[in-house]
N, C-alpha and C positions, 0 to 999 in steps of 0.2 A: 501493497500498500503504501500513496506515494502522502500518506497522509492519516494525523496522529490524531490522540484524545484532545490535546489543545484547539486543534481544525476544527473540531465536532462544536465545542463549546462555542469559539468564537463564530461560526456559523449560526448556532441556533439565536444566540444573542441577537446577532446583525439582524436574522429572521424577526426576531419578538421586537426588536426594537427599528425593524424597520428602516435602519437608518446605519451607514457603517462606522459612520462618526461615535456614535452614542454605544452600537456594539463593542467597539473597539475599546471602550472607553470601563464597560460591563466588562472584558475579559481581561483588563488590564495591559492592553495593548498599545502601543503606538497607531495609529491612522493608517500609516505607511505599511508598516510590518504585518498590520489587520488585511491592508491590503494585498500584499504580498503572498499570506497563507491563503484568503480567499482566491488569487487567478489559481494557485497553486491546485488547491480542493478541487475548483474548476477541469482543469488542466487532467487531475490525474483520474479522475471520474469523467471526463471527456464529454462531457452538457454544461451545459449553461444555469447557474442556480438561481441569479436573481436579475432582474431586466431593472436599469439603471434607470430611474428619477428625475426630476429634478429636483426633489424636495428627499429624496432617501431610494429606496432599492425597494423593490416587489420579488416577490416569490416566483419562480418562473413554476410548469407540473413538474419538473423535475425535482425543484426545489423543496416544492410542497413534500414532495413524497421522503426526499431526504430528511425534511424535518419530523418527520412520523417515524422513522427510522434512528435517526438520532437521539429524540428523545427516550427511545427505550434503551437502547445502549448505554445513555447515560445513567438513566434511572435501574440498569443493570451491575452497571458501576458499583453506584451507593450500595446497593444493595449486597454487594459482595463486602464493603466497607461495614455495612451494620451487622452481618453474620460473622466478619470476622474482630468484630474490636468487643465483643464479650473474653476474645483471649489474650487481647491487648491490654485489659482495664483489669486484668488478674482475676476475672469472672473463671473459677473452676472448675466447672461442670455444667451442660449442656443438654437438654434433652427433648427431643423432636416428637410431638403429639401432632395426629392428625383426628380430625373429630367432622362428622356429620354438619350438617347445616344446623339443625336445633340444637343441637349439644355448643356449637361456635357462636349462635348467639341467643342462647337464653342462660343454660347454668353454670358455662365456663367461665365465661368474663369474671364474676364474682369469686368461683373457686380458686382459680390458677392465682389473680389477684393477694386471696390469702396464703396461695406455699410461695410464690414471689415474698410476702413480707416474712414469714416464716425463714426462709431460705435466701439470704442475700446476693450467697456466693453462685447461685444459679439461674442460666434463664433457659432461655422454655420458648421453643419458635413453635407457633398452631399454625398448622393448615387445612382446610376446608376439604374435605373428600367425600366420594358416595361411601355408604359401609361397605359395596364389595371391594375397594379401592382400600380400603381400612384392613380386611382380611387378610387378605394377598399380600398388602406390605408386612403387617406383623408377620404371618406363615412364614414368611421368605425372608424375615431378619433386616427386610430394611428399615423400617422404626420400631421401637419396643412396645410401646404403647397407643394405643388407640382409644376413641370414642364412637360408640356407634348405637343403632337401632337392629332389626332382624335384617342380617342379609340372605338369610336362605342358604348360606354355604359359612359354615364353623370350619370348616377341614384343619387340623394346624394352629389353633389359637385356644384359647381358655374365654369364657367371658363371666364376668362377676356384677353383678346388676349395680347401678349408678346411682339414675333415676327413674320414675317415671310421670311416664304425660302420654296425650292424646292428644291427634291430630283432628281440630277443628275447624267445620267452614264457617266463613265470618261472611256476614250480606250487611246491607245498606237498611236501615230504618226504615220501613216499608214495602220491600222488596218481597215478593210472590213466598221466598221459601222462607222467610224470616218468622211465621206465626207457625215453622212446622219444629217438631221435638226432636225427629233424628230424619235425616236422609241419608239415599246410596250415593256412590259415587256416579252410577249409570244417570239419575237423575239433575243432574246439576250441568252434565252435559254442554247444554244450549244455550247455557249463560256466559256473559264473557269473563273471563277472570283475569284478576290483580296476581302479580307470579313476581319473587325472585328472581334476579338476574339468570342468562343461559348460563351454566358449568356447575351454577349450586346445586347440591345434594336432593336439593327437596325439589329441586324443577325438575330432575332426571327423575327423581320415583313422579312427581306427579306426571310428566311425562308418558314415562313407561307405565303407569294403572290405565292410563287413557286409551291408549296403544294395545293393553292386552284385552280391553272392552270393544278393540276396533274402530275406534275415536279419533280424533283431535280438538284440543282444547283452544278454545277461541281465547287467545291472550291479548288483551285491552294493550297492556302497559307492563311492563318487567323493572322494579327498582333492586333496591339493594340493602334493604333491611325488611326484618318484619315490620318493624315502628310502621314504614313507608305503607307495607301491604293495608298493615288496619287505616291506615290514615285516606288512603287513598277511598279502599272498601266503604269505608264513614262518609267519605265525599259522594257515594254512589259512584261510582268509575268502575265496578265489577264486585264480581264475590273472591274470596279467598279460602285457600287452602295454608293453615297454619297450627304449629304447638298453641294446646289451650294457654300454656306458661309464658306464652312471646305474645299474649293479647295482652295491651298494656292500652289498658280504660281511660286511667289519670291523663291530663294533656289531651285529651284528642279531642277535633269542634264535635264531631258527632260518633259516638263510640259504634262499632259494627256491633251487631246480634249474633250470639254463635248459637250452633246450630252443630248437633252431635253429628260424627258420623256410623251410617249403620255398616261399617266396614270392619273385617277381624283387622285389617293392617293400622287403623286409626288408634290402635295400643300402640305408644309408638317407646314401650320404653327403655331408655339407655343403658348401655350394657360399657363397661371398662372390657378393652382386649388385651389381651397380651400372648405370645408365644406359649404355647404349650412346653411344658416342660423348662424354660428358659429361666436363667438367674438373673434377674434383672442386677442393671447396672444402679448402686447406691442411692442416686437420686432418680433415676427412674422407679425404683421402689417407694420412695419416700412422695414422689407425685402418685401413685398408686394408693397409697395409702392415704393419701390426703383428700384426694377424692371419695374414696368410701368411707372414709368418715364424713364427709361433706353430704353425702347422699344420705347415709343413715342419719345425720341430727334432724334431717326434714322428713324422716319415710315415719 
């Protein structure tokens, strides 16, 4: 490559400032040096990245494409530094934890906060994955600890109860389903849904449940949190499927109505997953013990 990270940072700065001089200042470079680096970058990529204008610069189509990729590269570099920083600051332990959407957005934030307060020498990385992915990763030794709901396959792992919960349907006040005590999943598929973002574990689960019935969901909007699902449903945008524990009524303009799901899979008890017969590292064992105590305290 005929360019480096400094060139990419400079390019992003110029693109965001829409001005070479201001972008150079932001990158702590002289305008002449910035101009030289930009010219070298364009030559290396064999394309024009900016259209020069009277009061600044504007991205070409190639420049827009590079801006998206450059931001991803720089974000990855920052994440790499974040992953390595615990070792530089003297933290003596690290635990990788995978959990499904339900656990990640409901119980784990508070439980992990308590664990980290008790163990200041430990860092934890939490990744949201589907229950099936978690079982495979734990069984294969990729991670030591997972939190999941029923995955249908528990080969090679041991499961311990963590928390009990239910998936419930939430609907706006006045919705035709709001007067129902219980509904089957097939009964709600003609209505527009508010969903968590594609790739979230609960999104994958719900889509697969619809596909098993030979149907497709009418997804009106996808959001990033259960709170946002509740707010959108309360505002009348559509209906949603969320864990009972994640329904936050306080602070919502128009709280949604909860309707029980008449489905066996609605019982979404969470479980701690470890490899069968494995001897956990000290900090992983401490985390598992903490999660078990947290679950037992509220059972």
